[in-house]
C-alpha positions, 0 to 999 in steps of 0.5 A: 519501431523498426529498431525494436526486435522480437525475442522469446523470453526463454532466450534472454533469461533462465526461467525457473523457480525455487526448490521445495521447502517443507513445513518442518524446515521453518525455524524461528529465526534465520534466513527470510523465507518469502511467499508471494505475499511478501514478494507482492508487498515489496513490489508495491512498497507496502510493509508487510508482516513478519516473513517465515524463516529457514535455517542458515545451514538449509539456505546455504546447502540449497545455495550451493547446489542450486543457487539463490536469488541475487541482485538483478534477478527477477521474481513474478508472482505466479498464482491467484488474482495477484498473478503477474506482479514482478519484483527486481531483487535489490539490496535484499540480502539473503533470502529464499522463496516458496516454489509454485507461488513465484517464478524466478528469472536469473542470468538475464542476458544484456539484451534485456535490462531487468529494470526495464522489463519489470516496467513493461510487466507492470504496464497495461501491455505487459499485464495483458500479455501475461493475461493471455498466457495464464492457464486455469479458470477458477485460479489463474496461474503463470507457468514457466513454460508459458514464459519461456515461449513468451514473445516480447518486442524490445528496443536497444538495450541502451534505450531500454536503460534510458526509459528505466532510468526515467521511470526509476527516478520517478519511483525514487522520488515517490519512495523518498516522499513516503519515507519522509512521511513516516518519519514526519508521522513518527515525529508527531507521535513522539511528541504526542507520547511525550506530552500526553503519556510520559508527562500526563498530569493527574489533574486532567479529566477524561472525557468521551470521544463524542465530547470533542466533536460530531460522531458520524457513521458512514453509510453506502447509497442505494446501489440500485440507483446508478447516478449515485456513483462515479462522480468527483466525491470520494467514497472512503471504504477500508481498502482506501485507508491502508498506508495512508495519513491523508485519503486523496483517492478512493476506488469508488466516488459519488455524484453530487446527487449520491452524496446529497442522498445522505447529506448528514454523512458529509465529512469536511476535510481532515475529519478523522476516520477509523475503520471499525469492522472486521479490519479494526483500527486504521485511522486516517483523515480525508483530504477533500469533502468526503463520505464513508461507508458504514464500516467506518466511523468518523469524528468531526472535531468541534475545535481546530486544536483537537485535530491532531491530538485526536488523530495521534491518540486513536492511531496509538490505540489500535490494540485498545480499539480491537479489543473494544470491537472483539465482542464474541461475534464472528466479525470484530465490530466497534459500533458507533455507540462504543466509538462515541464512548471511547475514553480520552484524557482532556488536557486544557485547551492552552496545552492543546493549542501549544501542541497543535501548533508544533505538530501542525508543521509535520501534518501540513508537510505530510499533506504536501508530500502526498500531493506530490506523490499523487502527481508523480504517480499519475505522471508515472502511470501515464508514461509507463504504457506509452513508453513501453509501447514506443508511442512516447520516446525520451532522450538521454 
């Protein structure tokens, strides 16, 4: 660690925020205007909703007088539970952002590699350091003054570059696999629409979802019995489903004892689960033997040839599922009875078998890719704190 030096962050970059944009400045199209929500989504690799916009005239007026984010700048979310999430601006194009929600580091000096610092901020070391300088109790916040006076210990710029390149190579591979999976699922969905929507035959019968397999509504074991939780059996809740084709990891897990307490709730691998309360219409398959909570209804297909047909059918009818769940109550709720009664076209088994054989290749590859993503993510997350603290070194 003798080669490491301490710096005040304010000596390494200009730390500021944006100029105030008012509600009256929003327009229907123009230059994207991001709040912390959109920046966090980009940092985490999530696809968000449509951003707000300001006019090109307003943007260029501000840019000419005060500047605007450029490649190599860094934004940090500043307020709330997700304060402290960094985002390196890269190939983003013209955009502006909301003052107060985000802190902007620009004109970063050569002593600080922006990508390295981005990883440092994401590490346990960085997150704990930020936590220590946040103000407020009900709602924590980072401040520009706090960041300017933040003391950080850094290796040489050349070594920062080596570390950044090592971690970036892992993230690039993870991002590539995610993109492959989106492409593969889109191909499977295109085939589904071609076979069963565009080329649908009038003679096909319409059955109920429950005709295709066993319907299970999840349930949460008694939380009073602590020995039910913390084991190896995934316990799927709606937050675990977002952006997943197959759910490998879950925030909560059950012990064998906990799972056996509601044995009739077991889902064998690649059962199809649908979120049915509040957030309605997420569709996933579980990678391992699992259980879900009561906000999720699942179907265990009675025939293998039904699996991907049902998955794609449910995944392409989100609006219909949401309409079924909107029953005038305060919270959308697609109950198990209505879930079982969803109308599903029923082509003959020969056609379903042929379709299954074609799309199975796509889903097998998605499963393999998600396995690789899981392995690479764990490797990155294991390396990150060790590289940031200097406990592990990498060679060029």
